N, C-alpha and C positions, 0 to 999 in steps of 0.2 A: 250523575244529574246535576250535580251541584257545580261542577266544573263546566257543564252546558250553559248555566245561567249566568255564571261568571264572565264567561267569553262573550256572551251574548250583550251582558252589561258593559264590558270592555268597549265593545264594538259601538255600541249606542254612544257611550261617552265620549269617546274619540270623535265620533262624527258631529257631536255637540259642540266640542272643542275648536274643531275646524270651521263649523259654520257660526260660531262667535265671531271668529275673528272676519269671514265674510260679511257679516251683517254690521260690524264694525267700519268696515273700509265702503261698505254699500252707502252709508250717509255721510263720509268726509268729501271735502270739496277735493278734486282731483288736483294733482301736483305737477301734472304735465301741460307743456305750453304747445299751441298751434305755431310752430317754430318760424316760418317765415312771416307770417303775420305779426306775431307777438313774440317779443325777445325779452331774455332776463336783462335785470339792471345789474351792470357788472360792478363791483366794488373798486373804489379808488385805487389806484397802483397797480391794475392789472396790465401784465406785457403782452400787447398785441401786435399789429403792426408799426412800423416805424414810419415818421414823417419828418421830413426835412423844410426849414425854412430857408429857402437860399439867399433871402436878403441878408441874413445873418450869420452866413456861413465865412469863415475867413481862411478856408483851405489850409490847415494846419496839417491835415492828415491823421491826426490821432484816432481819430474813429475807424479808419481803414486799417491802422497798424494792431490795434487792440483786438479786432474781430476775431475769434477763433476760427471762423468758416469761412473767410475772406469772400463776403458776400458786398462790401462796399467798393465801388470803383470810383477812383478821384482822378481827375487831371486838371491842373491848374496853369495859369500862364502869369509872369509876373509883370506887374505893371510897370510902367515906365516912371522916372522920376519925377516926371511933371503930371502925372495923374494923379487923381484923389478919388477914391471911389467911396469915401465917407468910412462911417465907424457900424460895426454892429450895434445891437440894442444894449449890449453889456458894455460899451465904450471900448472895445477892442478895434484898433483900425485895421480895414480890410487892405490888405497889401498884393491880393492876387486876385485874377480874374478866374471864376470857377466854371470851367468850360464844360465840364462832365461831373457830374454826382450820381451816380447809378446805385440802386440796391435791389439784390436780387432776393426778392422775398420767399423762393423756393428754398434757397440755401440759408436763410437766416434761422437761426435757433433761439430767438428770443431772449436772449441772455441778459440782455439791457445795459452791458459794458460800454458799448459806443456812446450811450446817451450820458453816462457818469462822467466820462473823459472829454466832453465836448466842453471847450471853455466859454462858448456863447450860447450855450443850452439850445442851439438851433434845431437839434436832432431830439425827439423825444417819440414815446409809444404812444399811440391812440389806442381807443377803446374799440375800433373796427377790427373785427375778427374773421369776418367773411373774405376769404382769399381765393376761393374758386374761379377760374378763368379757363376758357377754351383754348387758349393758345399759350404755350410756355412763355412767348416773347411778353406777353401781356404781364407777366409776373415779376418783371424788372422794372422797377420806377424809376423815372427820368426826373431829377430835379434841378437840372440847370436851366439858368435863365438866359442861353445862348442855344440858337439852332444848330443842328448837327454840322451842317456846312460853313458856318461862320466857326464854330470850335475847332474844325479840322484845319481851317485856314489860319486861325490864330495860333494853333500848335506847329503848325508847318513854319510860320514866320519865326516863332520863338526857336525852333530847331535850328534854321538857318541863322539866326543871330547867333546862336551859341557855337555853331561850326565856324564862323567867321572869326568870332573872338578866340576859340581855339587855334585856327589857322593864323591869326595875327601873332599869336604869344609864342606859335612854333617858328614863323619867321623871325620873329624878335630873338628868340633865342639861338636861331642859327646864324644870326648876323652879329651876335655879342662875340668880342674876340675870346678865343680860347685860352685858358691859363695853362701852362706846361707844368706837368707834374714836378717836384722837387726830385732830385735822385735819392734812391734809399741809400741809407747809411749801412756800411758792411762792419761787420765785426773781425777784429783779427785775433 
């Protein structure tokens, strides 16, 4: 009989402990948010989506080289000696046309390496973290100042100039007189 009352007391005591937790949480404010309408304030320094200020980029390729997942694609065209594209906000001269600067946010691992090596600080992390899109092509962000058709034209012109320079160099090498090799010395 003693065991019976002991078991009953333990059962009631356990229920009371559980109900104490329930009552404590019943009168607290909820900690959840109605997400799409209400959002958390993110702390400074959070690493979310990348953004690039195309006016400050000098086309140095440092961000694309250091990226561990190769999600940054850059194409540049060198300026002519008479062109002046100005300077970046940090004072670095801009010597190349930035015809393509794309970031594939689906490949990005948010490591922040690219923003650290950028000499003009034109690449930085924003606090935007909602990256869902309906099509994969919308996850590739294009930051170039040039339209795609103009960019293709500029790249083709640069390739033609490089090919012409290589052909002129080969023609100059072919036209130069060849030096005859000296006879090899023989040992006796």
